[in-house]
LOLO-920528 format. One record per residue (C-alpha): residue number from 1; x, y, z; residue in three letters. Coordinates in Angstrom, 2 decimals, padded with zeros to 5 digits. Each point is the difference from the previous one (the first is absolute). Last residue first. Layout:
! residues N
[drenmar NUM; [X; Y; Z]; ALA],
...
END
This chain:
! residues 316
[drenmar 316; [000.84; 012.77; -018.70]; ARG],
[drenmar 315; [-000.58; -002.34; 002.78]; LEU],
[drenmar 314; [000.48; -003.28; -001.64]; ASP],
[drenmar 313; [003.08; 001.00; -001.81]; GLU],
[drenmar 312; [001.60; 000.91; 003.44]; LEU],
[drenmar 311; [-001.14; -003.32; 001.31]; ILE],
[drenmar 310; [001.77; -001.82; -002.73]; LYS],
[drenmar 309; [003.24; 001.83; 000.50]; GLU],
[drenmar 308; [-000.14; -000.74; 003.73]; LYS],
[drenmar 307; [-000.71; -003.78; -000.69]; ILE],
[drenmar 306; [002.99; -000.14; -002.47]; TYR],
[drenmar 305; [002.23; 001.75; 002.42]; ASP],
[drenmar 304; [-000.55; -002.49; 002.73]; ARG],
[drenmar 303; [-000.67; 001.63; 003.46]; SER],
[drenmar 302; [-003.58; -001.08; 000.32]; LYS],
[drenmar 301; [000.72; -003.48; -000.64]; ILE],
[drenmar 300; [002.50; -000.02; 003.17]; PHE],
[drenmar 299; [-002.16; -001.24; 002.74]; VAL],
[drenmar 298; [-002.17; -002.77; -001.71]; HIS],
[drenmar 297; [002.80; -001.35; -002.12]; ASN],
[drenmar 296; [000.47; 001.41; -003.64]; TYR],
[drenmar 295; [003.97; -000.08; 000.27]; GLN],
[drenmar 294; [-000.09; -003.83; 000.09]; PRO],
[drenmar 293; [-001.55; 000.18; -003.47]; GLY],
[drenmar 292; [-003.31; -000.25; -001.75]; THR],
[drenmar 291; [-002.35; 002.90; -000.61]; LYS],
[drenmar 290; [-003.68; -000.41; -000.07]; ILE],
[drenmar 289; [-002.28; 002.77; -001.69]; GLU],
[drenmar 288; [-003.45; 001.37; 000.61]; GLY],
[drenmar 287; [-002.94; 001.50; -001.47]; SER],
[drenmar 286; [-003.31; 001.98; 000.85]; TRP],
[drenmar 285; [-001.62; 002.38; -002.42]; ASP],
[drenmar 284; [-003.78; -000.37; 001.38]; GLN],
[drenmar 283; [-002.45; -002.28; -001.49]; GLY],
[drenmar 282; [-000.98; -001.41; 003.32]; ASN],
[drenmar 281; [003.27; -001.13; 001.51]; LYS],
[drenmar 280; [000.00; -002.87; 002.39]; GLN],
[drenmar 279; [002.31; -002.40; -001.94]; ASN],
[drenmar 278; [002.60; 002.58; 000.44]; LEU],
[drenmar 277; [000.05; -000.51; 003.66]; ILE],
[drenmar 276; [000.18; -003.85; 000.32]; VAL],
[drenmar 275; [002.10; 000.04; -003.24]; ASP],
[drenmar 274; [002.86; 002.01; 001.77]; LYS],
[drenmar 273; [-000.53; -002.30; 002.92]; ASP],
[drenmar 272; [001.21; -003.02; -001.89]; GLU],
[drenmar 271; [003.43; 001.61; -000.03]; THR],
[drenmar 270; [000.53; -001.29; 003.52]; PRO],
[drenmar 269; [000.76; 002.57; 002.79]; VAL],
[drenmar 268; [002.60; -000.58; 002.59]; VAL],
[drenmar 267; [003.22; -001.31; -001.59]; SER],
[drenmar 266; [-000.69; 001.61; -003.34]; ASP],
[drenmar 265; [-002.16; -002.80; -001.18]; HIS],
[drenmar 264; [-000.61; -002.73; -002.86]; ASP],
[drenmar 263; [003.58; -001.55; 000.57]; THR],
[drenmar 262; [002.78; -001.17; -002.18]; LEU],
[drenmar 261; [001.65; 003.42; -000.09]; PRO],
[drenmar 260; [-001.56; 002.39; 002.52]; LEU],
[drenmar 259; [-003.23; 001.68; -001.40]; GLU],
[drenmar 258; [-000.85; 003.63; 000.48]; GLY],
[drenmar 257; [-003.28; 001.88; -000.43]; TYR],
[drenmar 256; [-001.00; 003.13; -001.53]; TYR],
[drenmar 255; [-003.72; 001.28; -000.21]; LEU],
[drenmar 254; [-001.40; 002.96; -001.97]; ARG],
[drenmar 253; [-003.54; 001.35; 000.58]; MET],
[drenmar 252; [-001.79; 002.57; -002.04]; LYS],
[drenmar 251; [-003.69; 001.02; 000.56]; SER],
[drenmar 250; [-000.40; -001.11; 003.72]; VAL],
[drenmar 249; [-003.50; -001.05; 000.84]; ASN],
[drenmar 248; [000.13; -002.66; 002.63]; LEU],
[drenmar 247; [-003.49; -001.72; 000.16]; GLY],
[drenmar 246; [001.03; -003.48; 000.78]; ASN],
[drenmar 245; [003.60; 000.07; 001.15]; LEU],
[drenmar 244; [-000.13; -003.35; 001.72]; SER],
[drenmar 243; [003.12; -001.43; 001.32]; PHE],
[drenmar 242; [-000.75; -003.87; 001.07]; ASN],
[drenmar 241; [001.66; -002.41; 002.04]; SER],
[drenmar 240; [000.28; -003.56; -000.78]; ASN],
[drenmar 239; [003.53; -001.23; 001.12]; GLU],
[drenmar 238; [000.10; 001.97; 003.26]; GLU],
[drenmar 237; [003.47; -000.04; 001.59]; ILE],
[drenmar 236; [000.94; 003.11; -001.92]; SER],
[drenmar 235; [-003.00; 001.84; 001.07]; LEU],
[drenmar 234; [000.56; -000.95; 003.53]; ASP],
[drenmar 233; [003.46; 001.22; 000.11]; ASN],
[drenmar 232; [-001.01; 003.21; -001.86]; TYR],
[drenmar 231; [-002.56; 000.83; 002.65]; PHE],
[drenmar 230; [002.33; -000.96; 002.74]; ASP],
[drenmar 229; [002.63; 002.35; -001.31]; MET],
[drenmar 228; [-002.71; 002.88; -000.04]; LEU],
[drenmar 227; [-001.03; -000.97; 003.63]; ASN],
[drenmar 226; [003.59; 000.10; 001.12]; ARG],
[drenmar 225; [000.53; 003.49; -001.34]; SER],
[drenmar 224; [002.59; 000.68; -002.49]; ILE],
[drenmar 223; [003.50; 000.85; 000.35]; LYS],
[drenmar 222; [003.10; 001.33; -001.82]; ASP],
[drenmar 221; [003.41; -001.35; 001.06]; ASP],
[drenmar 220; [000.97; -001.27; -003.58]; THR],
[drenmar 219; [000.94; -003.58; -000.77]; SER],
[drenmar 218; [-003.10; -001.09; -001.72]; PHE],
[drenmar 217; [001.73; -001.70; -003.03]; LEU],
[drenmar 216; [002.61; -002.02; 001.88]; SER],
[drenmar 215; [-002.73; -001.08; 002.54]; ALA],
[drenmar 214; [-002.19; -001.18; -002.52]; LEU],
[drenmar 213; [002.61; -002.03; -001.73]; ILE],
[drenmar 212; [001.18; -001.72; 003.14]; VAL],
[drenmar 211; [-003.62; -000.54; 000.93]; VAL],
[drenmar 210; [-000.93; -002.07; -003.29]; ASP],
[drenmar 209; [003.26; -002.27; 000.34]; PRO],
[drenmar 208; [-000.74; -000.55; 003.77]; PHE],
[drenmar 207; [-003.72; -000.90; 000.07]; VAL],
[drenmar 206; [-000.86; -003.44; -001.25]; SER],
[drenmar 205; [003.50; -001.60; 000.25]; SER],
[drenmar 204; [000.49; 001.15; 003.48]; PRO],
[drenmar 203; [-003.04; -001.88; 001.54]; ASP],
[drenmar 202; [000.10; 000.53; 003.92]; LEU],
[drenmar 201; [002.71; 002.68; -000.39]; ILE],
[drenmar 200; [-002.58; 001.89; -002.12]; GLY],
[drenmar 199; [-001.70; 001.29; 003.09]; VAL],
[drenmar 198; [003.21; 001.99; 000.77]; LEU],
[drenmar 197; [000.67; 001.08; -003.59]; PHE],
[drenmar 196; [-003.46; 001.15; -000.35]; LEU],
[drenmar 195; [000.55; 002.05; 003.28]; ARG],
[drenmar 194; [003.05; 001.72; -001.63]; ASN],
[drenmar 193; [-002.11; 000.47; -003.24]; THR],
[drenmar 192; [-002.69; 001.87; 001.92]; TYR],
[drenmar 191; [002.12; 002.32; 002.29]; ALA],
[drenmar 190; [002.26; 000.36; -002.99]; SER],
[drenmar 189; [-002.90; 001.63; -001.81]; MET],
[drenmar 188; [000.02; 002.77; 002.48]; LYS],
[drenmar 187; [-002.57; 000.41; 002.45]; ILE],
[drenmar 186; [-002.56; 002.26; 001.56]; HIS],
[drenmar 185; [-002.47; -001.14; 002.77]; SER],
[drenmar 184; [002.81; -002.32; 001.61]; ASP],
[drenmar 183; [-001.03; -003.33; 001.43]; GLY],
[drenmar 182; [000.94; -002.27; -002.99]; ILE],
[drenmar 181; [000.32; -003.86; 000.83]; LEU],
[drenmar 180; [-003.57; -000.51; -001.15]; ALA],
[drenmar 179; [000.88; 001.37; -003.28]; MET],
[drenmar 178; [002.62; -002.64; -000.57]; ALA],
[drenmar 177; [-002.30; -002.66; 000.92]; ALA],
[drenmar 176; [-002.48; 001.35; -002.42]; ASN],
[drenmar 175; [002.44; 000.12; -003.00]; GLY],
[drenmar 174; [001.40; -003.52; 000.96]; ALA],
[drenmar 173; [-003.63; -001.40; -000.40]; LYS],
[drenmar 172; [-001.39; -002.26; 002.70]; ILE],
[drenmar 171; [-002.92; -002.18; -001.53]; SER],
[drenmar 170; [002.42; -002.33; -001.65]; PRO],
[drenmar 169; [001.52; -001.14; 003.10]; ILE],
[drenmar 168; [003.78; 000.23; 001.16]; ILE],
[drenmar 167; [000.11; 003.36; -001.91]; ILE],
[drenmar 166; [-001.68; 000.22; -003.31]; SER],
[drenmar 165; [001.46; 002.29; -002.55]; ALA],
[drenmar 164; [-002.53; 002.60; -001.10]; ARG],
[drenmar 163; [002.09; 003.02; 000.93]; SER],
[drenmar 162; [003.24; -001.20; -001.70]; ALA],
[drenmar 161; [-001.82; -000.69; -003.20]; HIS],
[drenmar 160; [-002.18; 002.97; 000.05]; SER],
[drenmar 159; [003.02; 002.33; 000.44]; LEU],
[drenmar 158; [002.38; -001.86; -002.76]; PHE],
[drenmar 157; [-003.00; 000.14; -002.26]; THR],
[drenmar 156; [-002.52; -002.53; -000.69]; ILE],
[drenmar 155; [-003.39; 001.09; -001.43]; GLU],
[drenmar 154; [-002.94; 001.52; 002.06]; ASN],
[drenmar 153; [001.43; 003.39; 000.49]; LEU],
[drenmar 152; [-003.42; 001.38; -000.53]; GLU],
[drenmar 151; [001.00; 003.42; -001.23]; GLY],
[drenmar 150; [003.38; 001.31; 000.89]; PRO],
[drenmar 149; [001.09; 002.80; -002.37]; CYS],
[drenmar 148; [003.78; -000.48; -001.19]; ALA],
[drenmar 147; [-000.22; 003.69; -001.49]; MET],
[drenmar 146; [-003.07; 001.82; -000.51]; GLY],
[drenmar 145; [-000.94; 003.08; -002.32]; VAL],
[drenmar 144; [-003.24; 001.69; 000.13]; PHE],
[drenmar 143; [-000.88; 002.68; -002.47]; THR],
[drenmar 142; [-003.20; 002.20; 000.96]; ASN],
[drenmar 141; [-000.12; -000.31; 003.75]; VAL],
[drenmar 140; [-002.67; 002.03; 002.47]; VAL],
[drenmar 139; [-002.72; 000.17; -002.46]; HIS],
[drenmar 138; [-001.65; 003.20; -001.22]; ALA],
[drenmar 137; [-003.35; -001.10; -001.18]; GLY],
[drenmar 136; [-002.15; 001.62; 002.80]; GLY],
[drenmar 135; [001.73; -001.97; 002.71]; ALA],
[drenmar 134; [003.73; -000.62; 000.91]; GLY],
[drenmar 133; [000.97; 002.27; 002.68]; GLN],
[drenmar 132; [001.86; -001.29; 002.98]; LEU],
[drenmar 131; [-001.38; 002.37; 002.94]; ASN],
[drenmar 130; [001.79; 002.57; 001.95]; VAL],
[drenmar 129; [-000.18; 001.19; 003.58]; ASN],
[drenmar 128; [002.09; 003.17; 000.47]; VAL],
[drenmar 127; [002.47; 000.91; 002.73]; ASN],
[drenmar 126; [000.94; 003.71; 000.14]; ASN],
[drenmar 125; [003.46; 001.38; -000.88]; GLY],
[drenmar 124; [-001.61; 002.60; -002.03]; THR],
[drenmar 123; [001.81; -000.23; -003.38]; MET],
[drenmar 122; [001.36; -003.48; 000.31]; LEU],
[drenmar 121; [-003.59; -001.38; 000.94]; ASN],
[drenmar 120; [001.06; -002.92; 002.10]; GLN],
[drenmar 119; [-001.47; -003.55; -000.64]; VAL],
[drenmar 118; [-002.70; -002.12; 001.62]; ILE],
[drenmar 117; [-000.78; -003.03; -001.86]; ALA],
[drenmar 116; [-002.67; -002.18; -001.66]; VAL],
[drenmar 115; [-003.25; 002.00; 000.87]; ASN],
[drenmar 114; [-002.13; -001.17; -002.87]; SER],
[drenmar 113; [000.80; -002.71; -002.49]; LYS],
[drenmar 112; [000.23; 000.20; -003.76]; GLY],
[drenmar 111; [-003.01; -001.47; -002.29]; THR],
[drenmar 110; [001.69; -000.99; -003.26]; THR],
[drenmar 109; [003.30; -001.26; 001.18]; GLN],
[drenmar 108; [-001.17; -000.70; 003.51]; TYR],
[drenmar 107; [-000.53; -003.74; 000.52]; ASN],
[drenmar 106; [001.95; -001.71; -002.76]; LYS],
[drenmar 105; [002.39; 002.80; 000.42]; LEU],
[drenmar 104; [000.85; -001.12; 003.40]; SER],
[drenmar 103; [000.68; -003.70; -000.99]; SER],
[drenmar 102; [002.11; 001.08; -002.97]; LEU],
[drenmar 101; [001.95; 002.48; 002.08]; ALA],
[drenmar 100; [000.58; -002.72; 002.68]; VAL],
[drenmar 99; [001.23; -002.33; -002.65]; ARG],
[drenmar 98; [002.52; 002.42; -001.66]; CYS],
[drenmar 97; [001.67; 001.35; 003.14]; GLY],
[drenmar 96; [000.14; -003.48; 001.34]; ASN],
[drenmar 95; [002.21; -000.85; -002.95]; SER],
[drenmar 94; [001.04; 003.34; -001.81]; HIS],
[drenmar 93; [-002.32; 002.73; -000.94]; GLY],
[drenmar 92; [-000.15; 002.56; -002.60]; VAL],
[drenmar 91; [-002.95; 002.38; -000.19]; TYR],
[drenmar 90; [-001.30; 002.85; -002.41]; ASP],
[drenmar 89; [-002.20; 002.81; 001.38]; MET],
[drenmar 88; [-003.53; 000.99; 000.10]; THR],
[drenmar 87; [-001.27; 002.45; 002.49]; ILE],
[drenmar 86; [002.24; 003.28; -000.22]; LYS],
[drenmar 85; [000.29; 002.59; 002.47]; GLY],
[drenmar 84; [003.64; -000.89; 000.58]; THR],
[drenmar 83; [-000.05; 000.00; 003.90]; TYR],
[drenmar 82; [-003.49; -001.29; 000.27]; TYR],
[drenmar 81; [000.32; -002.66; -002.45]; GLN],
[drenmar 80; [003.39; -001.28; 001.40]; VAL],
[drenmar 79; [-001.86; -000.02; 003.57]; ALA],
[drenmar 78; [-002.78; -002.15; -001.50]; GLY],
[drenmar 77; [002.56; -002.34; -001.47]; LEU],
[drenmar 76; [001.65; -000.56; 003.41]; LEU],
[drenmar 75; [-003.16; -000.31; 001.96]; ALA],
[drenmar 74; [-001.60; -002.63; -002.46]; PRO],
[drenmar 73; [003.11; -002.00; 000.20]; TRP],
[drenmar 72; [000.27; 000.09; 003.83]; TYR],
[drenmar 71; [-003.78; -000.68; 000.71]; ASP],
[drenmar 70; [-002.00; -002.55; -001.86]; GLU],
[drenmar 69; [002.53; -001.84; -001.72]; VAL],
[drenmar 68; [002.90; 000.44; 002.37]; LEU],
[drenmar 67; [-002.13; -000.86; 003.03]; ASN],
[drenmar 66; [-001.34; -002.91; -002.11]; GLN],
[drenmar 65; [003.42; -001.41; -000.07]; TYR],
[drenmar 64; [000.26; 000.42; 003.69]; THR],
[drenmar 63; [001.81; 002.53; 002.19]; TYR],
[drenmar 62; [002.01; -000.92; 003.29]; ASP],
[drenmar 61; [-000.57; 003.64; 000.89]; LEU],
[drenmar 60; [003.12; 001.84; 001.14]; ALA],
[drenmar 59; [001.61; -000.16; 003.44]; SER],
[drenmar 58; [002.80; -002.19; -001.21]; SER],
[drenmar 57; [001.10; 002.06; -002.83]; ASN],
[drenmar 56; [-001.17; -001.09; -003.82]; GLU],
[drenmar 55; [-002.51; 002.85; -000.85]; GLU],
[drenmar 54; [002.09; 002.88; 001.03]; ILE],
[drenmar 53; [003.54; -001.41; -000.81]; SER],
[drenmar 52; [-001.03; -001.00; -003.54]; GLY],
[drenmar 51; [-000.62; -003.48; -001.50]; GLY],
[drenmar 50; [-003.55; 000.28; -000.99]; THR],
[drenmar 49; [-002.41; 002.18; -001.89]; MET],
[drenmar 48; [002.67; 002.33; -001.25]; GLU],
[drenmar 47; [-001.04; 002.34; -002.87]; ILE],
[drenmar 46; [002.50; 001.55; -002.58]; GLU],
[drenmar 45; [-001.50; 003.10; -001.85]; TRP],
[drenmar 44; [001.43; 000.65; -003.50]; VAL],
[drenmar 43; [-001.29; 002.86; -001.75]; ASP],
[drenmar 42; [001.28; -001.15; -003.37]; ARG],
[drenmar 41; [002.25; 001.88; -002.37]; GLY],
[drenmar 40; [001.34; -002.96; -001.96]; GLU],
[drenmar 39; [003.68; -000.02; 000.40]; ASP],
[drenmar 38; [000.36; 001.54; 003.66]; ARG],
[drenmar 37; [-003.18; -000.98; 001.75]; ALA],
[drenmar 36; [-000.69; -003.45; -001.66]; LEU],
[drenmar 35; [003.74; -000.74; -000.17]; LYS],
[drenmar 34; [000.89; 000.77; 003.73]; ASN],
[drenmar 33; [-003.22; -001.94; 001.11]; ALA],
[drenmar 32; [000.81; -003.10; -002.15]; LEU],
[drenmar 31; [003.60; 000.02; 001.37]; GLY],
[drenmar 30; [002.96; 001.24; -001.90]; ASP],
[drenmar 29; [001.14; 002.64; 002.50]; LYS],
[drenmar 28; [003.15; -001.85; 000.81]; SER],
[drenmar 27; [-000.92; -000.13; 003.62]; THR],
[drenmar 26; [-003.29; -001.73; -001.05]; THR],
[drenmar 25; [-003.65; 000.94; 000.28]; GLU],
[drenmar 24; [-003.08; -002.17; -000.26]; TRP],
[drenmar 23; [000.11; -001.76; 003.40]; ALA],
[drenmar 22; [000.53; 003.37; 001.74]; GLU],
[drenmar 21; [-003.26; -000.08; 002.00]; LEU],
[drenmar 20; [000.74; -003.47; 001.45]; ASN],
[drenmar 19; [000.22; -003.76; -000.92]; SER],
[drenmar 18; [-000.88; -003.14; 001.86]; PHE],
[drenmar 17; [-002.97; -000.69; -002.33]; ILE],
[drenmar 16; [-000.18; 002.15; -003.12]; GLY],
[drenmar 15; [000.37; 003.63; -000.88]; GLY],
[drenmar 14; [-002.64; 002.58; -001.05]; SER],
[drenmar 13; [000.59; 002.61; -002.57]; LEU],
[drenmar 12; [-002.81; 002.44; -000.79]; ILE],
[drenmar 11; [000.12; 002.26; -003.08]; LEU],
[drenmar 10; [-001.13; 003.53; -000.03]; GLN],
[drenmar 9; [000.31; 002.37; -003.01]; GLN],
[drenmar 8; [001.26; 003.43; 000.67]; ASN],
[drenmar 7; [003.81; -000.52; 000.51]; MET],
[drenmar 6; [001.98; 002.77; 002.19]; GLN],
[drenmar 5; [-001.60; -001.14; 003.27]; THR],
[drenmar 4; [001.85; -003.48; 000.16]; ASN],
[drenmar 3; [-001.66; -001.21; 002.99]; GLU],
[drenmar 2; [001.03; -002.71; 002.59]; GLU],
[drenmar 1; [-002.60; -001.56; 002.18]; MET],
END
């Protein structure tokens, strides 16, 4: 985690799939993290659930989506609470950083969770067990902002169209065939797209165009666990999944989705997923917006000036 200790109101930023701790920063200093700390006076904490050298080395746990929901996310938020001395914070999440947070908040927003992490007391140097605090009316998150947040992934996108393509026989899906060829426990997106290319040789027209676009968007060296990739591969293949947030109590939520021209998706997430989430509000201040254009694809939506300005407004 990275801390700006000069500010006094904490805000959590969590990157998406195939990103790392610095996903919200830019060399030109106009990233969302830069703007929030420098221009808005916010105490900005960047958390890294996936993508870092610690969690993505070959000897690290091949973590699952549920590990992120039940262990990683509560540990990171509990640590921020401990170091800042504050319980309630605002949260901005992109892609997986949004979905995991919603899944975890559904469970722990109003109850907290005990013994989520061991951190170092910076005064004594001793290790301390910390809890995720959320009970007693002091919720974990006040304002929640999500970008390109996956919900059900039931509708067609470049990812789902490629992963659902049948290879040889209808029961063999390209995504599953690609995953079967991956042996490493922590992988780049290229490991998945390269194998989609291989299995797509049997039916090039059904896979190649989508894979080319996905490979061009996810071109970084950042990794995730094989199990997490398998989770999203399965979710993209399934056409009737359900993403329930029943009982989630977040007072203010803003969601931003991208839509590529002539499509209903951002290459990975369908815009339908905005309504999947917002239709579950219970009298709370939840709303969302869709922006159309090639620049609002799944990876780069968080870097668009319009989105950054909207988020700055949401958090004021």
